[in-house]
C-alpha positions, 0 to 999 in steps of 0.5 A: 376530729371530723371536720366538714369541708368549707364552701367557697363562692364561684360563678357556678355556685359554691365549691367545697375545699378541705380547709382548716384554720391555722397560724404560723409563728417564728420560734418563740414569736407571737402567732399571726392571726388564724387563717385557712389553708388547704389540706393537700395530698398533693403538696410535698410540703407546706407552702404558705403565701409571702405575706403570712411570713411579713405577718410573723417577721420573716424576711422571705429571702434570708431563707433556703431557696428552692424551685417548687413546682405545682400545677401552676409551673415553677415557682421561687420559695423560700424554707424557713423553720417555723411553729405551725398552729392547728387547734391545740397542737403546735408543730414545729416544721420547715415551710416554704414561702412563695410570692406566687401562691394564689391563696394563704396556704397548703397543708402537704405532707411533710409538715402536716400528714406526717403528724395526722392520719387524714381521711376524705370522706366524700359519702357526707354533705358536704364532704368531711375529713377526718384528722386523727394525731400521729404520736411518733417516737 
């Protein structure tokens, strides 16, 4: 599947980002409304804002507390088992939730990249990414 990068406004004009529409759920729970999360090869795992956890009925402090360090510095995060929905795929993953993420979510190496071969193609306008599902035994 090929997906074009999506433009987001900025003071210098639109900037294009690798965003995908996803939704989350707790085991056997209803899904939250779809939202856009950034595909981020620099993120070790999938991280979502605490407001997304609240939307599916997770109290983040009840999870396993860990420290995540990114370009914004260290931040508290709580890990929970969830189901990540993308297109027709449902992935059972462990995801981190934090109150300090400046957007809805990051799709990282553990939890997302391990399920898809992802190729970023800057030769198109706008840039695109190609995703191919990996079927592991």
